[in-house]
C-alpha positions as CSV (number, residue, x, y, z in Angstrom):
1,X,97.1,98.3,137.3
2,X,98.7,99.2,134.4
3,X,102.5,99.9,134.8
4,X,102.6,102.3,132.2
5,X,99.0,103.9,132.6
6,X,98.5,107.6,134.6
7,X,95.5,105.9,136.3
8,X,94.8,109.3,137.7
9,X,93.6,110.8,134.3
10,X,90.3,110.2,133.1
11,X,89.8,111.4,130.0
12,X,85.8,111.8,128.1
13,X,85.5,113.8,124.6
14,X,82.0,115.2,123.6
15,X,80.3,112.8,121.6
16,X,80.6,115.3,118.7
17,X,84.0,115.9,119.0
18,X,84.7,111.8,118.6
19,X,82.2,112.3,115.4
20,X,84.3,114.8,114.4
21,X,88.0,113.0,115.1
22,X,86.7,109.7,113.1
23,X,85.5,112.2,110.0
24,X,88.6,113.9,110.5
25,X,90.3,110.1,110.3
26,X,88.7,109.3,107.5
27,X,89.7,112.2,105.8
28,X,93.1,111.5,106.8
29,X,92.4,108.3,104.6
30,X,91.4,110.2,101.6
31,X,93.9,112.3,101.1
32,X,96.3,109.4,100.7
33,X,94.7,108.8,97.3
34,X,94.0,112.1,96.2
35,X,96.5,113.1,93.4
36,X,98.7,109.7,94.1
37,X,100.0,110.5,90.2
38,X,100.5,114.0,90.6
39,X,104.0,114.6,92.1
40,X,107.2,114.4,90.4
41,X,108.1,110.5,90.9
42,X,111.9,111.4,92.5
43,X,115.2,110.2,92.3
44,X,114.8,107.6,95.2
45,X,111.2,106.2,93.5
46,X,113.0,105.8,90.1
47,X,115.5,103.4,92.0
48,X,112.9,101.7,93.8
49,X,110.8,100.8,91.1
50,X,114.5,99.6,89.1
51,X,115.2,97.6,92.0
52,X,112.3,95.5,92.3
53,X,112.1,95.8,88.6
54,X,115.3,93.0,89.0
55,X,117.6,95.6,86.9
56,X,121.3,97.4,88.4
57,X,121.7,100.6,87.3
58,X,125.2,99.4,85.8
59,X,123.5,97.4,83.2
60,X,121.0,100.0,82.4
61,X,124.0,102.8,82.2
62,X,125.6,100.2,80.1
63,X,122.3,100.0,77.8
64,X,121.4,104.2,77.7
65,X,124.5,105.7,77.7
66,X,125.6,104.7,73.7
67,X,125.8,107.7,71.9
68,X,122.8,107.3,70.7
69,X,119.5,109.3,69.7
70,X,116.5,107.6,72.3
71,X,112.8,108.6,72.9
72,X,111.9,109.4,76.4
73,X,109.8,106.8,76.7
74,X,112.5,104.1,76.2
75,X,113.5,104.5,80.0
76,X,110.7,103.8,81.5
77,X,110.8,100.0,80.6
78,X,113.7,99.4,83.6
79,X,110.6,100.7,86.0
80,X,109.0,97.6,84.9
81,X,109.3,93.7,86.0
82,X,112.7,92.6,83.5
83,X,112.0,89.6,81.1
84,X,113.3,86.5,82.8
85,X,113.9,87.7,86.3
86,X,113.4,86.6,89.6
87,X,113.2,88.6,93.7
88,X,116.9,86.6,93.4
89,X,117.9,89.7,90.7
90,X,116.1,92.0,93.0
91,X,118.2,90.8,95.8
92,X,121.4,90.7,93.7
93,X,120.7,94.9,92.5
94,X,120.8,96.1,96.0
95,X,123.3,93.6,97.8
96,X,125.6,94.6,94.7
97,X,124.5,98.8,94.6
98,X,122.2,99.5,97.4
99,X,123.6,97.3,100.4
100,X,122.0,99.9,102.9
101,X,119.1,99.2,101.9
102,X,117.1,96.0,103.5
103,X,115.8,94.2,100.4
104,X,111.8,93.2,102.2
105,X,110.2,97.1,100.8
106,X,111.7,96.3,97.1
107,X,110.7,92.4,96.9
108,X,107.2,93.7,98.4
109,X,106.9,96.3,95.7
110,X,108.2,93.5,93.2
111,X,105.6,91.0,93.9
112,X,102.6,94.1,94.2
113,X,104.9,95.1,90.5
114,X,103.6,91.6,89.6
115,X,100.2,90.6,90.8
116,X,98.2,93.8,90.6
117,X,101.0,96.4,88.2
118,X,99.0,96.1,84.8
119,X,95.6,96.4,86.0
120,X,95.9,99.1,88.0
121,X,98.1,101.2,85.3
122,X,95.1,100.3,83.5
123,X,92.9,101.4,85.4
124,X,94.7,105.0,86.1
125,X,96.5,105.8,83.3
126,X,99.8,105.6,85.4
127,X,102.7,103.0,86.3
128,X,103.0,105.6,89.3
129,X,100.0,104.5,90.6
130,X,100.4,100.8,90.9
131,X,104.2,101.8,93.1
132,X,102.9,104.5,95.0
133,X,99.4,103.3,95.9
134,X,102.2,100.4,97.9
135,X,103.0,102.6,100.8
136,X,99.6,104.4,101.1
137,X,97.9,101.2,101.9
138,X,100.4,100.5,104.4
139,X,99.8,103.7,105.9
140,X,96.4,102.6,106.3
141,X,97.8,100.1,109.1
142,X,99.9,102.5,111.1
143,X,96.2,104.0,111.9
144,X,95.4,101.6,114.0
145,X,99.0,100.9,115.5
146,X,98.2,104.3,116.4
147,X,95.2,103.8,118.5
148,X,96.7,100.8,120.1
149,X,99.7,102.1,121.1
150,X,98.0,105.3,123.0
151,X,95.8,102.8,124.6
152,X,98.2,100.9,125.7
153,X,100.6,103.8,126.7
154,X,97.3,105.6,128.3
155,X,94.7,103.6,128.5
156,X,92.1,105.9,127.3
157,X,90.4,105.4,124.0
158,X,89.3,109.0,123.4
159,X,92.8,109.8,124.2
160,X,93.6,107.3,121.6
161,X,91.3,108.7,118.8
162,X,92.9,112.3,118.9
163,X,96.6,109.9,118.0
164,X,95.4,108.2,115.3
165,X,94.2,110.9,113.9
166,X,96.4,113.7,114.2
167,X,99.0,110.6,112.2
168,X,95.9,110.9,109.8
169,X,96.2,114.5,108.8
170,X,99.8,114.3,109.9
171,X,101.5,116.4,106.5
172,X,104.7,114.8,106.9
173,X,103.1,111.1,107.0
174,X,100.4,111.5,104.2
175,X,103.9,113.0,101.4
176,X,106.0,109.9,103.0
177,X,102.6,107.6,102.2
178,X,102.3,108.8,98.8
179,X,106.0,108.3,98.2
180,X,107.3,105.1,96.7
181,X,109.6,103.9,99.1
182,X,109.9,102.5,102.3
183,X,109.3,104.8,104.7
184,X,105.8,104.4,105.5
185,X,106.3,100.8,106.1
186,X,109.3,102.2,108.7
187,X,106.5,104.0,110.2
188,X,104.3,101.2,110.1
189,X,106.8,99.1,112.7
190,X,107.8,101.8,114.7
191,X,104.7,102.0,116.2
192,X,104.0,98.6,116.1
193,X,107.1,97.8,117.5
194,X,106.8,100.3,120.3
195,X,103.3,98.9,121.2
196,X,104.3,95.0,120.8
197,X,107.0,96.5,123.4
198,X,104.9,98.2,126.1
199,X,102.3,95.1,126.3
200,X,105.9,92.3,126.5
201,X,106.6,94.9,130.1
202,X,103.5,95.4,131.0
203,X,102.5,91.9,131.3
204,X,106.0,91.0,132.4
205,X,106.1,93.5,135.6
206,X,102.2,93.3,135.9
207,X,101.5,90.8,139.2
208,X,99.7,87.7,137.8
209,X,96.3,88.7,139.4
210,X,96.7,91.8,136.5
211,X,97.7,89.6,134.1
212,X,94.1,87.9,134.4
213,X,92.4,91.1,135.0
214,X,93.5,93.1,131.9
215,X,93.1,89.8,130.0
216,X,91.1,86.8,129.9
217,X,93.7,84.3,128.6
218,X,96.6,86.2,129.4
219,X,99.1,85.3,126.6
220,X,102.4,83.7,127.9
221,X,105.4,85.8,127.9
222,X,107.5,84.2,125.9
223,X,105.0,84.6,123.2
224,X,104.7,88.5,123.5
225,X,108.8,88.7,123.7
226,X,108.6,86.7,120.7
227,X,106.2,89.4,118.8
228,X,108.0,91.9,119.4
229,X,111.5,90.3,118.4
230,X,109.6,89.7,114.8
231,X,108.6,93.2,114.2
232,X,112.3,94.3,115.2
233,X,113.0,91.9,112.9
234,X,110.6,93.1,109.9
235,X,112.1,96.7,111.0
236,X,115.2,95.8,110.5
237,X,115.2,94.0,107.2
238,X,112.9,97.6,106.1
239,X,115.3,100.4,107.0
240,X,118.7,100.3,108.9
241,X,117.8,103.4,111.0
242,X,114.7,101.3,112.5
243,X,117.4,100.8,115.0
244,X,117.3,103.8,116.5
245,X,114.3,102.8,118.0
246,X,115.3,100.0,119.6
247,X,118.2,102.4,121.1
248,X,115.3,103.8,122.4
249,X,113.5,101.2,123.7
250,X,117.2,99.7,125.7
251,X,117.1,103.6,127.2
252,X,114.4,102.5,128.3
253,X,114.4,99.2,129.9
254,X,118.0,101.1,131.2
255,X,116.1,104.3,132.6
256,X,113.4,103.3,134.3
257,X,115.1,100.0,136.5
258,X,117.1,103.1,137.9
259,X,113.9,105.3,138.0
260,X,112.1,103.0,140.0
261,X,115.1,101.7,141.9
262,X,114.9,97.8,140.7
263,X,111.3,97.7,142.4
264,X,110.0,95.8,139.1
265,X,110.6,92.2,137.8
266,X,114.3,93.6,136.7
267,X,115.0,90.1,135.9
268,X,112.8,88.8,133.4
269,X,112.4,92.0,131.7
270,X,115.5,91.6,130.5
271,X,115.8,88.4,129.7
272,X,112.9,88.7,127.8
273,X,114.5,92.0,125.8
274,X,117.7,90.5,125.1
275,X,116.3,87.1,123.9
276,X,114.2,89.4,121.3
277,X,116.2,91.5,120.0
278,X,119.2,88.4,119.9
279,X,116.9,86.6,118.1
280,X,116.2,89.5,115.9
281,X,119.7,89.9,115.0
282,X,120.1,86.3,114.3
283,X,117.4,86.5,112.1
284,X,119.2,89.8,110.0
285,X,122.4,88.2,110.0
286,X,122.6,87.1,106.6
287,X,121.6,90.8,105.3
288,X,123.9,92.4,108.0
289,X,126.8,90.2,105.9
290,X,125.6,91.7,102.7
291,X,126.4,95.2,104.6
292,X,129.7,94.2,106.0
293,X,130.7,92.6,102.6
294,X,129.8,95.7,100.7
295,X,130.7,98.3,103.3
296,X,132.6,100.1,100.4
297,X,129.7,100.3,98.3
298,X,127.0,101.4,100.9
299,X,129.1,104.3,102.6
300,X,130.4,105.7,98.8
301,X,126.2,105.7,98.1
302,X,125.5,107.2,101.3
303,X,128.9,109.8,101.4
304,X,126.6,113.3,100.8
305,X,125.3,112.8,104.2
306,X,129.3,114.2,104.9
307,X,128.9,117.5,103.7
308,X,129.2,119.4,106.7
309,X,125.6,122.4,106.4
310,X,126.8,124.2,110.2
311,X,124.9,124.6,112.8
312,X,122.1,127.2,111.6
313,X,121.5,125.2,108.7
314,X,120.4,121.9,111.1
315,X,118.7,124.0,113.7
316,X,116.4,125.1,110.9
317,X,115.4,121.3,109.5
318,X,115.4,120.2,113.0
319,X,112.8,123.2,112.9
320,X,111.2,122.4,109.5
321,X,111.6,118.7,110.1
322,X,109.6,117.9,113.4
323,X,106.7,120.9,112.8
324,X,106.4,119.5,109.4
325,X,104.1,116.9,111.2
326,X,101.0,119.4,111.9
327,X,102.0,122.2,109.4
328,X,103.8,122.1,106.1
329,X,103.9,125.3,104.5
330,X,107.4,126.2,102.9
331,X,107.5,129.8,101.5
332,X,111.1,129.9,100.7
333,X,114.1,128.3,102.7
334,X,115.4,131.7,103.7
335,X,112.6,133.7,104.3
336,X,111.7,134.5,107.9
337,X,108.1,133.7,107.7
338,X,108.9,129.8,107.1
339,X,109.6,129.4,110.0
340,X,107.7,132.2,111.9
341,X,104.5,130.0,111.0
342,X,105.7,127.1,112.7
343,X,106.6,129.0,116.4
344,X,103.6,128.0,117.6
345,X,103.7,124.3,116.8
346,X,107.0,124.2,118.3
347,X,105.6,125.8,121.7
348,X,102.8,123.2,121.2
349,X,105.8,120.5,121.3
350,X,107.1,122.1,124.3
351,X,104.5,123.0,126.2
352,X,102.7,118.7,125.6
353,X,106.0,117.4,126.6
354,X,106.3,119.7,130.0
355,X,102.7,119.1,130.3
356,X,103.3,115.3,129.7
357,X,106.1,114.9,133.1
358,X,104.4,117.0,134.8
359,X,101.4,115.4,135.1
360,X,101.8,111.3,134.3
361,X,103.4,108.7,135.8
362,X,107.7,108.4,135.2
363,X,107.0,104.9,133.4
364,X,104.5,107.1,130.4
365,X,106.6,110.1,130.5
366,X,109.7,108.3,130.0
367,X,108.5,105.8,127.5
368,X,108.0,109.0,125.2
369,X,111.1,111.1,125.7
370,X,113.3,107.5,124.9
371,X,111.3,107.6,121.6
372,X,112.0,111.0,120.7
373,X,115.4,112.3,122.3
374,X,117.6,109.1,122.0
375,X,117.2,108.2,117.9
376,X,117.5,112.0,117.8
377,X,120.9,112.9,119.6
378,X,122.1,109.6,118.0
379,X,122.0,111.3,114.7
380,X,122.5,115.2,116.0
381,X,125.3,114.6,118.3
382,X,127.4,113.4,115.3
383,X,126.5,115.8,112.6
384,X,127.2,118.5,115.6
385,X,130.9,117.4,116.5
386,X,131.7,115.8,113.4
387,X,130.0,117.9,110.9
388,X,127.6,115.8,109.0
389,X,124.0,116.3,108.2
390,X,121.5,112.9,108.5
391,X,119.9,114.2,111.6
392,X,119.1,117.1,109.1
393,X,117.2,114.7,106.3
394,X,114.1,114.7,107.7
395,X,113.0,111.1,106.7
396,X,115.8,110.0,109.0
397,X,114.1,110.9,112.0
398,X,111.0,109.3,111.3
399,X,111.7,107.1,114.5
400,X,111.6,109.9,116.5
401,X,108.0,111.3,115.8
402,X,105.4,109.3,116.7
403,X,106.3,110.3,120.1
404,X,105.1,113.7,119.4
405,X,102.4,113.4,118.0
406,X,101.8,110.8,121.1
407,X,102.7,114.1,123.6
408,X,100.5,116.4,121.4
409,X,97.6,113.9,121.1
410,X,98.3,113.9,125.8
411,X,98.4,117.9,126.4
412,X,95.8,118.5,124.1
413,X,93.2,115.1,125.7
414,X,93.3,116.6,128.9
415,X,92.6,120.5,128.2
416,X,89.3,119.3,125.9
417,X,87.8,116.8,128.0
418,X,84.8,117.1,129.9
419,X,85.8,115.3,133.4
420,X,89.8,115.7,133.2
421,X,91.4,115.1,136.7
422,X,95.1,116.4,136.6
423,X,97.6,114.7,138.8
424,X,100.9,115.2,139.7
425,X,103.6,112.8,140.8
426,X,102.5,111.9,143.6
427,X,99.3,110.5,141.5
428,X,96.8,111.9,144.0
429,X,93.6,112.2,142.6
430,X,92.1,115.6,142.5
431,X,88.0,115.9,142.8
432,X,86.2,117.5,139.5
433,X,84.5,120.0,142.1
434,X,87.4,120.6,144.0
435,X,89.7,121.3,141.1
436,X,87.0,124.0,140.1
437,X,87.3,125.5,143.6
438,X,91.5,126.0,143.4
439,X,91.7,128.1,140.9
440,X,88.4,129.9,140.2
441,X,89.9,132.6,137.8
442,X,91.3,130.1,135.5
443,X,88.4,128.0,135.5
444,X,86.1,130.8,133.1
445,X,84.3,129.9,129.9
446,X,86.7,131.1,128.2
447,X,88.9,128.0,128.9
448,X,87.3,125.6,126.8
449,X,86.6,127.5,124.0
450,X,90.6,128.1,124.0
451,X,91.7,124.9,123.8
452,X,88.7,124.0,121.0
453,X,90.9,127.0,119.2
454,X,94.4,125.6,119.8
455,X,92.5,121.9,118.6
456,X,90.7,123.7,115.7
457,X,94.1,126.1,114.8
458,X,96.2,122.9,114.5
459,X,94.1,121.2,112.4
460,X,93.5,124.0,110.0
461,X,96.5,124.0,110.0
462,X,97.0,119.9,108.9
463,X,94.1,120.7,106.9
464,X,95.5,123.4,104.8
465,X,99.0,122.0,104.0
466,X,97.6,118.3,102.9
467,X,95.4,120.4,100.4
468,X,98.1,122.8,99.1
469,X,100.5,119.7,99.1
470,X,97.9,117.5,97.3
471,X,97.4,120.4,94.4
472,X,100.9,120.8,93.9
473,X,103.4,118.8,91.3
474,X,106.1,119.1,93.2
475,X,107.4,119.1,97.3
476,X,110.5,119.6,99.6
477,X,111.0,115.8,99.8
478,X,111.5,115.1,96.1
479,X,115.5,116.5,96.3
480,X,117.6,116.5,93.9
481,X,114.0,116.2,91.9
482,X,112.8,119.0,93.2
483,X,112.6,120.8,90.5
484,X,111.8,117.9,87.4
485,X,108.6,119.7,87.1
486,X,109.6,123.0,86.2
487,X,112.2,121.5,84.1
488,X,109.9,119.3,82.2
489,X,107.3,122.5,81.6
490,X,109.9,124.3,79.7
491,X,111.3,121.0,77.4
492,X,108.0,120.7,76.1
493,X,108.0,124.1,75.4
494,X,110.8,124.5,73.6
495,X,110.2,123.1,70.4
496,X,112.1,120.0,68.9
497,X,113.9,119.7,72.1
498,X,116.8,117.3,72.1
499,X,117.9,116.6,75.9
500,X,121.3,116.0,76.1
501,X,123.2,114.1,79.0
502,X,125.5,111.2,80.6
503,X,126.4,109.3,83.6
504,X,126.8,113.2,85.3
505,X,129.5,113.6,87.7
506,X,127.5,112.7,90.9
507,X,126.2,109.7,88.9
508,X,122.7,110.7,89.8
509,X,121.9,111.4,85.5
510,X,120.0,108.0,85.5
511,X,117.6,108.2,88.1
512,X,116.2,111.9,87.5
513,X,116.5,111.0,83.5
514,X,114.1,109.0,84.4
515,X,112.0,110.8,86.7
516,X,111.4,113.5,83.9
517,X,111.0,111.0,81.7
518,X,107.5,110.9,82.8
519,X,106.6,114.2,82.8
520,X,107.9,114.8,79.1
521,X,106.2,115.0,76.1
522,X,106.3,111.5,73.4
523,X,108.1,113.9,71.0
524,X,111.2,114.6,73.2
525,X,114.6,112.8,72.1
526,X,117.5,112.0,74.4
527,X,121.1,111.6,73.2
528,X,123.1,110.4,76.1
529,X,126.8,110.1,75.3
530,X,129.7,108.3,77.5
531,X,132.2,110.0,76.6
532,X,132.1,114.0,76.2
533,X,134.7,113.6,73.1
534,X,131.5,112.5,70.6
535,X,130.7,116.0,71.1
536,X,133.1,116.9,67.6
537,X,131.8,113.9,65.4
538,X,130.0,114.6,62.7
539,X,127.6,111.9,63.4
540,X,127.0,114.7,67.1
541,X,126.7,117.4,64.8
542,X,124.0,115.4,62.4
543,X,121.9,114.6,65.3
544,X,121.7,118.0,66.4
545,X,119.9,119.4,62.5
546,X,116.7,120.5,63.1
547,X,116.2,120.4,67.1
548,X,117.2,122.4,69.9
549,X,119.6,121.1,72.1
550,X,119.4,121.2,76.1
551,X,122.1,120.1,78.3
552,X,120.4,118.4,81.3
553,X,123.1,118.4,83.5
554,X,126.1,117.7,81.8
555,X,129.6,116.5,83.6
556,X,132.4,118.8,84.0
557,X,134.0,117.5,81.0
558,X,131.2,117.2,79.1
559,X,130.1,121.3,79.4
560,X,133.9,122.0,79.1
561,X,133.2,119.5,75.5
562,X,130.3,121.3,74.1
563,X,131.1,125.4,75.2
564,X,134.8,124.4,73.1
565,X,132.7,123.1,69.9
566,X,129.5,124.9,70.6
567,X,130.6,128.6,72.2
568,X,128.9,129.5,75.5
569,X,125.9,128.0,77.1
570,X,122.8,129.5,78.5
571,X,121.1,128.8,81.8
572,X,117.9,127.5,81.7
573,X,117.6,126.9,85.2
574,X,119.9,127.4,87.1
575,X,119.0,124.6,90.3
576,X,119.4,121.7,87.8
577,X,121.9,123.1,85.9
578,X,120.0,123.0,82.9
579,X,122.2,125.0,79.3
580,X,120.8,125.9,76.1
581,X,123.0,125.0,72.9
582,X,123.6,127.4,70.5
583,X,121.7,126.1,67.5
584,X,124.3,124.7,64.6
585,X,123.3,127.1,62.5
586,X,124.4,130.3,64.6
587,X,127.7,127.9,64.7
588,X,128.1,127.4,60.8
589,X,127.3,131.1,60.8
590,X,130.7,131.8,63.3
591,X,132.7,129.1,61.2
592,X,131.7,130.9,58.2
593,X,133.0,134.2,59.6
594,X,136.7,132.8,60.7
595,X,137.1,131.4,57.3
596,X,136.1,134.6,55.4
597,X,138.6,136.4,57.8
598,X,141.1,134.1,56.8
599,X,140.2,134.4,53.2
600,X,141.0,138.0,53.9
């Protein structure tokens, strides 16, 4: 008997429900490719492209910010493979400027751009399709992996189908499947490593007779743990926060051995688990050296997480993050309806976890709880104690999310099944006929409709969220580039626009200017300066002649210099720090007025 599965549960869906779930799963696949190039190509995505292309931000800044007027489209050349570069240039770019990002996904993106970049751009007339199609395809692999994980945990095919469908329709998963970053690969490795972890535990703990019962030819134990170790290596080379998943697995091994009071062959489990992790760390060691040797740069790049937002802010973001798995409509961050609309989702999540703990073996519910709580608490506790905000970043909580989806899938599956047999911790099976005689008032024809309505409401929330998101130009995950679509629209509507900018106070302007360039019309030009004093020169004033000058996120020094020279700037978009500069005509009129007054 499987040591993890709840053997007293038998779940069987009606045939129509199975076909409905299959159709919805296919629809979730389609949503991953709808309007793939429509949303803002945000700051971090531009860095994916420039790292994969072999550029460093330093060399881009030195070429761009030279006090000269350039076309907006010229910025996009840094998003294509650098002539004469190799994969070593991608590695060097990351090691020098972004050591906290392991290289695997960026090397995959580079290879993808080299092989399919030109044909995909020609077919879809957009370079964004090239880089975003890779994570979308990777996310498809997560669906069979989720099915396998749910089956390994519960041993129920219908439940596994529901879990895969919930992941396919998850607004959060679809959103990051369309984002040119490593998060779809991270999700895949969290699910795959968890499946291989449970499989290795199963074969380690099961008696030899049971192994042959589940497998025609049981694989050797070292083979199972080696596969798990390999998946851990890939996960670590994908994102450092994959270590949160490892912490959950380690906590599960320790707590399970304590709860079962040593009944399982703990020695073999520990040897296999420790050996797999040790092997993965050895393989990851080269990049670990890079991170440690350039730790100062890594801390400087991620210092934005040191901001202390307050517990109320954290609670809001935790609510938004976990409910975005099933519902993701934003009515405004401070609008109460944003949170009230998600209360049913929160109730469903907590009810699912409660039901899971009540009705399954400890080995089953413990895995789900450790996979959710351990990664979350490792981020949340330091945030609460030290005043950081890492746990408020939804993408950093990816290790927690598959566990939530598994719990909800289990809860709904037990309610929707035609032959649901509940059991308590005693694992005593209850016959279907007995179940109806125990609580005759509860088992009425309305109950099945209630749970079908719950599933319908949940799936409707997913589909509505996906539809609204697919038709939107921007979404909450675009972060500091969130308003770039509105910024570009305003600039495009301006006659003869000239964007003036510098590297900025927070050094994010390079990425956001590239992001903006994808949405600007061809006539739009940029004047990128490296010294605020250039504003006073005749060359600068000549460049402004006949143009509508707009300052995009100027540094404090540049803004002061512009106001000293041209007068007070008028704010066009507050969020984007977009400022309109008074026309040169009005400036010359003011100067002429001063001269006349001096003559009098």
